[in-house]
N, C-alpha and C positions, 0 to 999 in steps of 0.2 A: 399540638400533638396529643395533648391529654384528651381533647374532644374526640379524636379518632379512636383512642383506646376505650373511651367511655361508650361510644357507639358500637365498637367491636364487642366489648364485654356484654352490652345489652343484647346484641344479636346472638351471641353464644348462649347467654342465659335463657333467652326465649327458645332457642333451638334445643337446649338441654332440657328445659321444662317440658316442651312438647314431646320430646322423645321419652322422657321419664314417664309422663302420663300415659303415653301409648304403650310403653313396655309393661306397665302395670295391668293392662287390660288383656284378657285372654284373646289369642288370635282367632279370627273368624274366617279363615280361608287363605288362599294364595294371594289375594289382593292385599289383605292385611299384612301378610309376611313381606310382600314387596314394599309396602309403605314403610314398614319398620326398617327394612334394609336401607331405604333412601334416607330415613331420619338418622339412622346410626352413621351412615357415611357422612352426612352433613355435620353431625356432631364431631366426628373425628377430624374432619377438615377444619372446622372452626376452632377446635381445641388446639391444633397446631398453630393456627393463625394467632390465637390469643397468647400462646407461649412465645411465639416470634415477636409479637408486639411488645411484650413485657419483659423479655429477657435481655434485650439490647446486646446482642452478640457482635463481636468484631468479626471480620471476614474469616480470620484464622480460626476463631472459636467455632463459628458456624460450620466450617468445613469439617471440624472434628465432631461437633455435637450432633448434627442432624442425622448422620448414619446410625449413631448410638440410639438416638431418640426414636428413629423408625423401628429398630429392633425392639426397643422397650415398649413402644406402643403396640406392636404386633402381639407381644405377650400379654400386656395389660388388656388389650381388646378381646383376646381369647377368654380371659378370665371374666371380663364384663359380659361376654356372650353367655357364659355359664350362669352368671347372676341373673340375667334376663330369663334363662331357662328355669331357674329356681322360682323366680317371681311368677312366671307363667304357670308353673306347676301348682304353686300355692293358690293363685287366683282361680285355677280350674277346679281345685278341690276345696275351696274355702267353705262352701255351704255344707259339705259332708266330711269335714276333716276329722279323721280318727286320731287318737293319741299316737299310734305308731307312725302314721303319715306325718303328723306334726313334728315328731322327733327326728324323722328322716330329713324333713325340710330344714330343721335347725342344724343338723349335722352337715347337710349340703351347703348351707349358707356359711357356716363357720369354716368349712374347707375352702370355699371361695375366698373368704376374707384372709385366711392364713396364706393362701397362694398369692394373693395381691401383695401382702406385706413382704413375702419372700422375694417376689420379683423386684419390688422397690428397693429392698436391701441389696439384692444382687447387683443392681445397676449403679449404686452410689459410687463405688470405686471407679467404674468406667466413666461416669460423668465427671468425676473428680480429675481424671486424666485429661479431659477435654476442656474443663472450665475451672476457674478459681473457686475456692470453697464457698464464698458468698453467693456466687451465681448458682452453684449447685443447690444451696439452701433456698435461694429465691425460686429456682425451678420447682423444687418439691413443694414450696408454699403455693405457687401458682396451681400446680396439680391438685393439691389438697383443697384449695378454694373451689376449683371446678367440681371436684368430687363432692364437696359439701353441698353445692347447689343441687346436684343430681339427687343426692341422698335426702335432702330437704323435700324436694318434690315427690320423691318416692314415698317418703314417710307420710306425706299429706294424702296420697292416693291409694295406698295399700291398706286395706282394712285390718284392724287388729283382731286376732283370734278371739272369738266370743267364748265366754265361759259357758259351761254346760248348763242347760236349763235345770232349774231346781237346786243348783249349787250356789249358795250365797257368795257374793264377792268378798274378798278379804281386804 
């Protein structure tokens, strides 16, 4: 059984990595947007499969958990879509990024992060009604690990804002 989980985890990680790399690139037309939609759908499907493989729900728990999870993911996915928009905005303006635009992007990013935490916090009690506390904690750990993989790949692909020319680095 652990080999199946390992293969599933590897597939999810590869899918997440590809999507993260793709999301960091500015779109180049309708074809690129269609490809991004396919990748996002694949990630979301694999994400649920990874949760299912690692959460070990009883039939009764599953009946209560999955409807809550579906609502949770719908909200988290909307926030993820906003993050992709911020990243695309940044990559579009990277070469001519003004101080004002940089600050707007920082504000937009922090708003996305605050909303992500708010949604996670909102659903803790609902998940706790469906699952024992240890499984709720495990679920959030699984979610955080998947998010960490995505963020790692994004960090590797998104260029850091360059300092202004002629201004020495601190």
